[in-house]
N, C-alpha and C positions, 0 to 999 in steps of 0.2 A: 540502395543504389538504383537509380531510375533506369527505365528501359532506354531512354534517349542517351543517357551516359554510356550504357553498354554498347549501343550501336556506334557511338562516336569512337570508343576505344577500338572496336572491331574494324571500323573504317580506317583508322590510323594505322592499324597493323597491316591491313591489306594494301593500303597505299605505300607504306614503308617497304613492304615486301616487293611490290611491283617496281618501285624505284631502284631497290637494291639489285634486283634481277636485271633491270634495264641497263644499269651502269656496269654490271658485272659481265654481261655477255661479250663485251668488247675485249675483256682481258683474256689472254691466251691460257691463263692458268685455271679458268673456271670451266668445269665440265657439266654435262647435263645431270650427272649424279649430284653434284654440289647444289645445283639449282633445285632439283627435286627434294633433296634433304632440307634445304632452307624453307621450301614451300610447306613441307610436312610440319616443320617446327612452327611456322606461322599459323597454320590451321590449328595446330595443337594449342597454341596460345589463345586463339579465338575461342576454342572450345572451353578452355579453362576460365576465360573471362565470363562466358555465359553460365558456366557451372557455378562460379563464385557468386554471380548475381542471383541465380535461382536459389542457391543455398541461403544467401542473405535474406531473400524474400520469405522463404519458408521459415527461417528462424524468427523473423519479425511476426509472422502470422501465429506461430506457436507461442511466442512470448505474450502477444496480445490476448490470445485465448486463455493462457494460464492466468494472466492478471484479471481478466474479466470473470473467469470461473471462480477465482479466489474470493473476490469481493462479493460475488453473487451467492456464495455459500454461507455467508454470515447471516444468522437468523436470530429470532427472538421468540419467546413465549410469555404469555401473561395469563395468570389464573388466580382466581379468588379462592382462598382456603375455605372449606366448608365444614371443618371440624369444629366442635363446640369450643367456644372460648377464643377462637382465632378467625372467625368468619369475617371479621372486619379488615383482615389483611389481604393485600393483593401482592402476590409473588411475581417478580419481573426478572426474566433470565435472558441474557444475551450470550450467544454461542459463537465462538471463532474456531472452526475446524481446520483452518489453514496453518501454514508454517510461518506466517507473517504476523507482526503486531498490528492490530486494528484498533482504531479509535472510533467511538460512536457518540452521537448526540441523540437524546430522547426528548421529544416535545409531547407532553401529555396535557392537552388542553381540557381540564376537568370543569364541569359545571353542575351545580345543584339547582334544579328547577331553572336552568338557563343563566344562573349567576356564576361567574368565574370563581374558582377556588384553586389554591396552590398546592400541588402534590409534593413540593420540595425541590431543591436545586438539582438533584439527580434526574428529575423527571420534567423540569420546566425549561430545559435547554441551557441552564447556567453551567453545570458541571459536565466534564467529558468523561465518558467511560473508557477505561483502558482494558482492552481484551487481549490477553496474552495468547501466544500460539497454542492451538489445540486445547483450549480451556474454555470454561463457562464462567460468567460473572453473574452473580445473583444478588438482588436487592428486593426491598418491599416498601410499600407505602400503605398508610392506614386510611381506610374508608371512614372510620370514626372521626379522624382529624379533618378530613374533607368536609364532612357534614357539619362539624362543630363550627367551621368558619361561617356558616350561614345559620347558626343557631338551631341545628337539627341534631338528632341522635339516631342511632341505628334502629332501636325498637320503634321509635316514632315513624321512621320512614317505612318500616315493614308494615306498620298498622295502616299507613296512608296509601300503601301500594294498591293499585287497581289496574284493570285492563286499559283504562283511559290514560293513566299517567305513568305507567310502568316504563315507558321508553323516554321519559323526560325527567324523571326524578334525579338520576345521577348519570351523567353522560361523560364520555371521554373521547376526544379526537386525538389519535396517536400518529405521530410522524417520527421516523427514524432516519438517520443518515450514518453510513459507515465510510471510513477512510483508511486505506492501507498505507504501508511504508512508502510506496512508490507514488503516492499522491492520487491514486485512483479512488473515486468516490461513487457512492450509490445512495440515492435518497428514495426511500419507499413511499409510495402514495399514502396520503393520509387515510387512516381507517377509523371509522366511527364505531363506538361501542356504547351500550347502555348497561347499567348494572341492574340485574333482576333481584329484587329483595325477596321474591318468592323462591327463586332457585339458588340464591346466594352465588351467583356467577355473572361474569361479564359476557354479554352477548354481542358479537361483532356484526356489523352490517356487511354482508358479503357481496352485494351488488351496488351499482350506481347507474344513474340514467343520464349522466352528463359527459360520458366519455366519448369525445369526438374522433378518437383514433379509428373507430369502426364505422364504416359506412355501408348501409344495406343497399343491395342492388348493384 
């Protein structure tokens, strides 16, 4: 309910009250008490209109905050297994702590020495993740499979790894989008990672120098 609409209703009540009083004072049966009572009722109606408008506004603010906080609380984690025999696997977890059903898309743009490789439908934006309320969904993709698409293997990449090429051997640009039942959506900024064959871990890039949202001075 807009403020202009509230003022319009209040104005109609005041005008109606004034006209009623004006036409009533000529009748012999109308007393000052009757006019006073009617005026109190009119003022009460005006107060109720303002109260309803304010309550409606507060409800909308609370609902918007709840929807925003719900979609903002959806998170992800990605980690490479470091135990022997499974170091080629990357575990990917999406968490939905809300009471709503959330859908998610994952775009993992993977490259081996700059050449694109496909991590599979769950990670290339083809399939949709269904995140049930207050649950986590977990999957994984194989680093070995990514390397094989460019004729590489895990041991070979570890042997080739050096301080000069470690951040270009295997890279991943990760983008995620969450959508809840009400249609509210949130897309996370793309985050770049590189896989360290020395540490057997994905290393995220934590900063960027092209964010124009911040202006110094």
